[in-house]
C-alpha positions as CSV (number, residue, x, y, z in Angstrom):
1,M,84.5,31.3,14.3
2,I,81.0,30.4,15.8
3,S,79.0,27.2,14.2
4,P,76.0,27.6,12.3
5,Q,74.2,25.4,14.6
6,R,75.3,27.6,17.7
7,R,74.2,31.1,15.6
8,A,70.7,29.5,15.2
9,L,70.3,28.7,18.5
10,I,71.4,32.2,19.9
11,L,69.1,33.8,17.0
12,D,66.0,31.6,17.9
13,A,66.4,32.0,21.4
14,L,66.5,35.9,21.0
15,R,63.1,35.7,18.5
16,R,62.0,33.9,21.8
17,G,62.5,37.0,24.2
18,T,65.2,34.8,26.1
19,V,68.9,33.9,27.5
20,P,70.5,31.8,24.9
21,R,72.5,29.1,26.9
22,E,74.9,29.2,24.5
23,G,77.4,31.4,22.7
24,L,76.6,34.5,24.9
25,G,80.2,35.8,24.6
26,T,79.6,36.3,21.2
27,I,77.2,38.8,21.9
28,A,78.3,39.9,25.9
29,V,79.0,43.5,26.6
30,G,80.9,44.3,29.6
31,M,81.8,41.3,30.9
32,E,85.1,41.6,30.1
33,R,85.5,43.4,34.4
34,F,84.5,40.4,35.7
35,E,86.6,37.7,33.3
36,S,90.1,37.2,35.0
37,A,88.2,37.4,38.7
38,V,85.6,34.7,37.4
39,D,88.6,32.9,36.1
40,A,90.5,32.9,39.5
41,D,87.9,31.4,40.8
42,L,87.4,28.4,38.4
43,A,91.0,27.8,38.9
44,A,90.4,27.8,42.8
45,A,87.4,24.6,42.1
46,A,89.2,23.0,39.7
47,G,92.5,22.7,42.2
48,G,89.8,21.5,45.0
49,R,88.5,24.2,46.6
50,G,85.1,25.6,47.0
51,A,84.0,29.3,45.1
52,F,81.3,31.3,45.7
53,K,79.9,34.3,44.0
54,A,76.8,36.3,44.6
55,I,75.2,38.5,41.6
56,R,73.0,41.4,42.3
57,G,71.4,43.2,39.5
58,E,67.8,45.0,39.0
59,Y,65.3,43.6,36.9
60,G,66.3,43.4,33.5
61,S,70.2,44.2,34.5
62,G,71.3,41.1,32.8
63,K,72.0,38.6,36.1
64,T,70.8,35.5,34.2
65,F,72.4,36.8,31.0
66,T,75.9,36.7,33.4
67,A,75.4,33.8,34.8
68,R,75.0,31.6,31.7
69,W,78.0,33.3,30.3
70,L,80.0,32.4,33.8
71,E,78.6,28.4,33.1
72,E,79.6,28.4,29.0
73,R,83.1,30.2,30.0
74,A,82.9,27.1,32.8
75,R,82.0,24.6,30.5
76,G,84.7,25.6,28.1
77,A,87.6,24.8,30.9
78,G,86.4,21.7,31.7
79,F,83.5,22.1,34.0
80,A,79.5,20.5,34.8
81,T,77.3,23.0,35.0
82,A,73.6,22.8,36.2
83,E,71.1,26.1,36.4
84,V,68.4,26.0,39.1
85,Q,65.8,28.3,39.6
86,V,64.4,29.1,42.8
87,S,61.0,28.6,42.7
88,E,58.1,28.5,45.6
89,T,56.7,25.3,44.0
90,E,58.8,23.5,42.1
91,T,62.4,24.4,43.6
92,P,62.4,25.7,47.3
93,L,65.6,26.3,48.3
94,H,64.8,24.0,52.0
95,R,64.1,21.2,50.1
96,W,67.3,20.3,48.7
97,E,66.2,17.4,47.5
98,T,64.3,18.8,44.8
99,V,66.8,21.3,44.1
100,Y,69.0,18.5,43.8
101,R,66.4,16.9,41.3
102,R,66.7,20.0,38.8
103,L,70.3,19.6,39.2
104,V,70.9,16.7,37.8
105,E,68.3,16.8,35.4
106,R,69.8,20.4,34.0
107,L,73.4,19.3,34.2
108,A,75.2,20.2,31.7
109,T,78.9,19.5,30.0
110,S,80.9,20.7,26.8
111,D,79.4,17.3,25.0
112,T,76.2,17.1,26.5
113,P,73.6,20.1,27.0
114,D,71.6,18.7,29.8
115,G,70.9,15.1,31.8
116,A,74.8,14.6,31.7
117,L,74.5,12.6,34.9
118,R,74.4,9.3,33.4
119,S,77.4,10.1,30.8
120,S,79.4,11.3,33.4
121,V,78.9,7.8,35.6
122,D,79.5,6.0,32.6
123,A,82.5,7.9,32.2
124,W,84.2,7.5,35.4
125,F,83.7,3.7,35.0
126,Y,85.9,3.9,31.9
127,T,88.4,6.4,33.5
128,L,88.8,3.2,36.8
129,E,89.2,0.3,33.6
130,E,92.0,2.7,31.9
131,E,93.5,3.4,35.3
132,V,93.9,-0.7,35.4
133,L,95.0,-1.0,32.1
134,A,97.4,1.3,32.7
135,D,99.0,-0.3,36.0
136,G,99.9,-2.9,32.9
137,R,99.0,-6.5,35.6
138,V,95.7,-7.2,33.7
139,P,95.7,-7.5,30.0
140,A,93.1,-6.1,28.1
141,E,91.7,-9.6,26.7
142,D,90.8,-11.2,30.3
143,A,87.5,-9.6,30.6
144,E,87.0,-11.4,33.3
145,A,90.2,-10.3,35.3
146,L,89.5,-6.3,33.8
147,T,86.0,-6.5,35.6
148,A,87.0,-7.8,39.0
149,A,90.3,-5.3,39.0
150,T,88.0,-2.1,38.0
151,D,85.7,-3.6,41.0
152,G,88.7,-3.1,43.1
153,V,89.8,0.4,42.1
154,M,85.9,1.3,42.1
155,E,85.3,0.0,45.8
156,R,88.3,2.4,46.5
157,R,86.7,5.1,45.1
158,L,83.9,4.2,46.7
159,A,85.5,4.3,50.3
160,T,85.9,8.0,50.1
161,I,81.8,8.8,49.3
162,A,80.4,5.9,51.1
163,R,81.5,7.9,54.7
164,T,79.4,10.5,53.7
165,A,76.3,8.8,51.4
166,P,76.1,5.0,52.0
167,A,73.3,5.2,49.5
168,F,74.9,6.7,46.2
169,S,77.3,4.0,46.5
170,S,75.1,1.0,46.9
171,V,73.3,2.5,43.9
172,L,76.7,2.9,41.8
173,R,77.9,-0.8,43.0
174,A,74.6,-2.3,41.6
175,Y,74.4,0.3,37.9
176,R,77.6,-1.2,37.1
177,R,75.9,-4.7,38.1
178,A,73.4,-3.9,35.9
179,L,75.3,-3.1,33.0
180,L,77.2,-6.4,33.0
181,A,74.3,-8.2,32.9
182,E,73.2,-5.7,29.9
183,D,70.2,-5.0,32.2
184,A,69.2,-1.7,30.3
185,A,65.9,-1.1,32.8
186,L,67.3,-2.0,36.1
187,A,70.8,0.1,34.9
188,E,67.9,3.5,34.0
189,G,65.9,2.7,37.2
190,L,69.4,3.1,39.7
191,I,70.1,6.6,37.5
192,A,67.1,7.9,38.0
193,W,67.1,7.1,41.7
194,L,70.9,8.9,41.9
195,G,69.3,11.8,40.5
196,G,66.8,11.9,42.9
197,Q,63.9,11.0,40.6
198,P,60.6,10.3,43.0
199,N,58.1,7.4,42.2
200,V,61.3,4.6,41.3
201,A,60.0,1.1,41.1
202,A,60.3,-0.5,44.2
203,S,62.5,-4.2,42.5
204,V,64.7,-1.3,41.5
205,K,66.0,-0.1,45.2
206,R,65.8,-3.4,46.2
207,A,68.1,-4.4,43.9
208,A,70.6,-1.6,45.2
209,G,69.5,-2.2,48.7
210,I,68.1,1.0,49.4
211,K,64.4,2.1,50.6
212,G,62.1,5.1,49.9
213,D,63.1,8.5,48.0
214,L,65.9,10.7,48.4
215,D,65.6,12.9,51.4
216,A,67.0,16.5,51.6
217,F,70.0,15.1,53.8
218,G,70.6,12.3,51.6
219,A,70.8,15.1,48.6
220,M,73.0,17.1,50.3
221,H,75.7,13.9,50.4
222,F,74.5,13.3,47.2
223,L,76.3,16.4,46.1
224,G,79.5,15.6,47.2
225,G,78.9,11.6,45.6
226,L,78.3,13.8,42.4
227,L,81.5,15.8,42.7
228,T,83.6,13.0,43.1
229,I,82.1,11.2,40.1
230,L,82.9,14.3,38.2
231,R,86.1,15.1,39.5
232,D,87.0,11.5,38.8
233,S,86.1,11.5,35.3
234,G,87.6,13.8,34.2
235,R,85.8,17.1,35.0
236,A,86.9,19.8,36.9
237,G,84.6,20.8,39.0
238,L,80.8,21.5,38.8
239,V,79.6,24.9,38.9
240,L,75.7,25.3,40.0
241,V,73.9,28.7,39.6
242,L,70.7,29.3,41.6
243,D,69.1,31.6,39.7
244,E,66.4,34.5,40.7
245,A,66.8,33.6,44.6
246,E,64.8,37.2,45.3
247,T,61.6,34.7,45.0
248,L,62.4,33.8,48.5
249,Q,61.0,37.5,49.1
250,R,57.4,36.6,48.3
251,M,57.3,33.4,49.5
252,R,55.3,32.6,53.2
253,A,57.1,33.7,56.3
254,D,58.4,30.3,56.9
255,T,58.9,28.9,53.7
256,R,61.5,32.6,53.3
257,E,63.1,31.5,56.6
258,K,64.1,27.8,55.8
259,G,65.2,29.3,52.5
260,L,67.8,31.8,53.8
261,N,69.3,29.0,56.2
262,A,69.8,26.2,53.5
263,L,71.5,28.9,51.6
264,R,73.9,29.8,54.8
265,Q,74.2,26.2,55.8
266,L,75.2,25.8,52.1
267,L,77.8,28.2,52.3
268,D,79.2,26.9,55.6
269,E,79.4,23.5,54.2
270,L,81.4,24.9,51.1
271,D,83.8,27.2,53.6
272,A,84.2,23.8,55.7
273,G,86.1,22.2,52.1
274,R,83.0,19.3,51.7
275,Y,82.3,20.5,48.4
276,P,85.7,20.5,46.7
277,G,85.1,21.7,43.3
278,L,82.0,23.0,43.5
279,Y,81.6,26.9,42.7
280,L,78.5,28.2,43.9
281,V,77.0,31.4,42.4
282,V,73.6,32.7,43.2
283,T,71.7,35.6,41.6
284,G,69.5,38.2,43.2
285,T,67.7,41.8,43.1
286,S,69.4,44.5,45.6
287,A,66.2,44.5,47.6
288,F,67.2,40.3,48.2
289,F,70.4,41.2,49.3
290,D,69.6,44.7,51.0
291,G,66.0,44.8,52.3
292,P,63.7,43.6,54.8
293,Q,62.3,40.6,53.1
294,G,65.6,39.2,52.2
295,V,69.4,38.2,53.4
296,Q,68.6,40.7,56.2
297,R,66.4,38.6,57.9
298,L,69.2,36.1,58.9
299,P,72.1,38.2,60.0
300,P,74.7,35.7,59.9
301,L,73.8,35.0,56.2
302,A,74.1,38.9,55.8
303,Q,77.5,39.1,57.5
304,R,78.8,36.4,55.0
305,L,77.4,38.3,52.0
306,H,78.0,42.2,53.0
307,T,79.8,44.0,50.4
308,D,80.7,47.9,50.6
309,F,78.5,49.5,47.0
310,A,78.7,52.7,48.8
311,T,82.3,53.7,46.5
312,D,81.7,55.0,42.3
313,A,80.7,51.5,40.9
314,R,83.6,52.1,38.8
315,F,85.9,50.6,41.5
316,D,83.9,47.7,42.2
317,N,86.1,44.5,43.2
318,P,84.6,41.8,40.9
319,R,86.7,39.6,43.2
320,A,84.7,40.5,46.6
321,V,81.9,37.9,46.9
322,Q,79.2,40.2,46.0
323,V,79.1,41.8,42.5
324,R,76.9,44.1,40.8
325,L,75.7,44.4,37.4
326,P,75.5,48.3,36.8
327,G,72.6,47.2,33.7
328,F,72.6,48.5,30.3
329,D,73.0,52.4,28.9
330,L,71.9,52.9,25.5
331,E,75.1,52.4,24.4
332,A,75.9,49.2,26.1
333,L,72.2,48.7,24.1
334,A,73.2,49.6,20.8
335,T,76.7,47.7,21.0
336,V,75.0,44.6,21.8
337,G,72.8,45.3,19.2
338,R,75.2,45.8,16.5
339,K,77.1,42.6,18.1
340,V,73.6,40.5,16.8
341,R,72.9,42.4,13.7
342,D,76.8,40.9,12.8
343,L,76.1,37.5,14.1
344,Y,72.9,37.4,11.8
345,A,74.9,38.6,9.0
346,D,77.1,36.0,9.3
347,D,74.8,33.6,8.1
348,T,73.0,34.4,5.3
349,E,74.0,35.0,1.9
350,N,71.8,38.5,2.0
351,A,75.1,40.0,4.1
352,D,76.2,43.0,2.6
353,R,72.2,44.2,2.3
354,I,71.8,43.5,6.2
355,L,74.6,45.8,7.1
356,R,73.7,48.6,4.8
357,V,70.3,48.8,5.5
358,V,70.7,48.1,9.0
359,D,73.7,50.3,10.1
360,D,75.0,51.6,13.5
361,L,72.6,54.4,12.8
362,F,69.4,52.4,12.3
363,V,70.9,50.4,15.2
364,Q,71.0,53.1,17.7
365,D,68.0,54.7,16.8
366,L,66.3,51.4,17.6
367,A,67.3,51.2,20.7
368,K,66.8,55.0,21.6
369,G,63.1,53.7,20.5
370,I,62.3,50.9,22.3
371,A,63.8,52.4,25.5
372,G,61.8,55.0,25.3
373,R,58.9,53.2,25.5
374,L,60.2,51.8,28.6
375,G,60.5,55.4,30.0
376,G,63.9,55.9,28.9
377,K,65.1,52.9,31.3
378,A,67.5,51.0,28.8
379,G,68.5,49.0,31.6
380,V,65.0,47.0,31.1
381,A,64.8,47.1,27.5
382,P,67.3,44.3,26.3
383,R,65.3,41.6,25.6
384,L,62.2,43.6,24.0
385,Y,64.7,45.6,22.3
386,L,67.0,42.2,20.9
387,R,64.2,40.2,20.1
388,K,61.9,43.5,17.4
389,L,65.6,43.6,16.1
390,V,66.0,40.1,15.5
391,T,62.1,39.2,14.4
392,E,60.9,42.7,13.2
393,V,63.8,43.7,11.6
394,L,66.5,41.5,10.4
395,D,64.1,38.6,9.7
396,R,62.1,40.7,7.2
397,V,65.6,42.8,5.6
398,D,66.6,39.0,4.9
399,Q,63.1,37.5,3.6
400,F,62.0,40.5,2.1
401,A,64.6,42.3,-0.8
402,D,62.4,45.4,-0.8
403,F,61.7,46.3,2.6
404,D,63.5,49.3,4.1
405,P,62.8,49.5,7.8
406,R,63.3,53.4,7.6
407,Q,60.3,53.3,6.1
408,H,58.4,50.3,6.5
409,Y,58.4,50.0,10.2
410,A,57.7,51.7,13.0
411,P,58.3,49.6,16.1
412,T,55.6,49.6,19.1
413,V,55.1,47.2,21.9
414,D,52.1,46.0,23.4
415,E,51.7,45.2,26.8
416,R,50.9,42.0,26.3
417,E,54.6,41.0,25.4
418,M,55.8,43.2,28.2
419,T,57.5,41.1,31.4
420,T,56.3,42.7,34.8
421,S,59.3,44.2,35.1
422,E,59.2,45.9,31.6
423,R,55.5,47.2,32.7
424,A,56.8,48.4,35.4
425,A,59.4,50.3,33.9
426,A,57.4,51.9,30.9
427,A,56.9,55.5,32.5
428,A,53.6,56.6,30.6
429,S,50.4,55.2,30.5
430,S,50.1,54.5,27.1
431,V,53.0,53.4,24.7
432,D,51.6,55.5,22.0
433,D,52.3,58.9,24.5
434,V,56.2,58.5,23.7
435,E,57.1,59.3,20.3
436,L,60.3,57.4,18.9
437,E,62.7,58.8,16.9
438,L,62.8,57.2,14.0
């Protein structure tokens, strides 16, 4: 059973027209085709290998939903996860120091929804202490001996990190000293610098013997250090999602070329075994993977990602480096609507009334009606459909005892509530030109 808190988070996200971050398994439709392949990739990453998956689909086909479903599944398997939206101004791919900073800001674990770097580092130190105590040669009540022995284990572990990211290990040493000295301000500053934050005080940097801010080259190595911390502290690895990679197509030519090359370099590093435990997921449209302004501009990257989609979609290989999302049809749209309706009913005293008034036929008719407003394209309808189902139907049925959606509700779609892709999908010149069968 899903908890009331998680249920509320899902419904609140749908009211806002956004993809929920938790509980996606309860409303997912069609994900079972990917489960075994995703689990195999996660097992490979947990075993110390790198893994990669490209997810392609048109606007509205559920790329972000699928990525977050995968992240939630990964957290359940003991992974940390992070989702970074590719953006020309905020997170261009070639500015890896910015990508790394966003990664750390959104680092999530099963018990920390965001910003899990500090808790992961603290868990690492705790693991080192437990390792010393398990050895049996240092009594737990001898604080000085325990600290010294833990420092020794830490140095041995940091030797691996220091070979590629000496600054990473220097900051960890300084952070531990700050913890032992109970210097909270210094500890906070050091964690901020470790997470790639700019404008950290010079006094903090002097304490760790470092200078300047983290650059792109250093950030690539810091990712390796972060993976070591996560795995040593009990995490299976890290799932990193680079979402909306298709935005690269709209960037300036030089920025686009640098971004594509950065993605190629990251895949090369992954294949070379430099990021053990990393599962990299990239989402994008078909135009990004196949069009002239995307992956095809860099032949080495295009060769790496090429996947045959000429065969019937029923026989797509979910183990391939690239998978495609078929998008929603009316049946799938109605199915997810029923799942959301049932989820809503599970947490209200009016469950019987909701299930009776918002029956399966109404849910299906509403799906047809909203898809009709979008030119009959059910593939781009899920966001608007679920938002209206929750806010304009289920909430009203729950709050007003005499509200009957078949008598008192006529769904409307205003251009102001549409995304760009939804407007493009609307075949009629006006939403009033499409007749709803409700």
